[in-house]
Phi, psi and omega in degrees: 000315181298318182293335184277344188270353179186170180282171176300318180297319179295320179296319178298316180296321181296310181292325178295317179298321180294320182283342180272349179285131180239106183265002185303321184295339184258357184299321182291345181272353180285124185233032178236155177304133188229129174248126179251120178252127184216133177289136182298319187246027179287116191286327186288317179240107184299155182297333180300333178291321175296321179295323178299316179301314182298326181284338186247001172250119186303124175073009182293148176250130179257124178248115178278127180252142176287158175104181186231004183274133182296322181285122187287349182256352181278326183243133184045057183299328182296324178295317179297313182294323177298319180295318179294317180299315180296321180296319184279325187249343184085358181232130177269123182298304178061178178069169178282144175294160179298133182237140177225157173264127183211164174258133184252138177238125172242134175233160184207136178286130180292131176054045184296324180295316179295320179296321179297319179294326182285320187267337185092158187299316186295310181295322179297318179298319179299316180295318179296322178297317179294318177304316181295319179296316179298315182298316179299317181296317182289326176297315179296320181295328179269012178059040177258184178233118179282115179279313179193158167265150187245020181096307177227028178187192180221163170230121182222159177238154183220161179273002178199149183295325180299320180294322181295315179294318178301319180295317180300316180295319181294318178299315182299316179297320184289327184271353179299330178293344177273357181081023179232159175234163179232166167236159186214151175229138182229135180212151176244133180189179180278137179242148171265124179275122178230082183066235179274353182253171176226159178215186179116162182297332180299327178297315180295321180296314180302317179295321181288328174299316178298321180301330181277349181286142175272175177304131178071034185228139169254116177255142177231155180279164176298325178304314180290320181304318181295333182284335185254017177303132181093355178278176180281350181289137179251122181245143179246133182296125178253010174090185182264135183228151168267130179258124186304126177080003181239133182289151173087176177255140187238127175275127183243153182228145177257138174290127193298331181269007187298318184300318180285326186281321189273322182068161180245000000 
């Protein structure tokens, strides 16, 4: 990512400008509660610099973080968030976040960019609004929970895989009258509950399963397939796939009626 945002010369200029800034003369003028987070083994800026800040900003608190990554949220993010929470509220949350087992559904409108160019912004917006309304209704009807809309799709969770697949099929049938088709990915895994949002590796896996789906296809993970053994759903092996950003090889299955139900 860093290499893609600029040339070598631009990167040199950026880092040179950063290292030439001297904030020492203004440190004594800071009069607000200050938390300093610094990686113990960050090679570019030694830990002694963080200690210097703490010594010269009145009442500042220095929190030493493990690891060597400069960005405090990329490595051991929970440690960073606990420190910030304690600093702001006086109470450290600690402990593992609440975790639940759930089935995740991701949907995406097929060729949404091409459709937008064809229909124009106003008509495309109207169609997306109707799509979102239909999706919310079908998620509620399948007793799911809509986590968020994604611009041209949705992310929802369910208490069972059958409901998630049923919801994907229902949404697809309902939006065909708008002249659009969808693709969908379904996965079951553990989620971290964070207020109204959810997190965890299962979210990334579910999204990547959808990415592998073709137009008019519902793809499910092997994890989900094993859970619905003996049900009326018929799944077809779609082979082994690499999921971007997820370790290992993943066997995916297509819901046999997906082609007819979803349309392209």
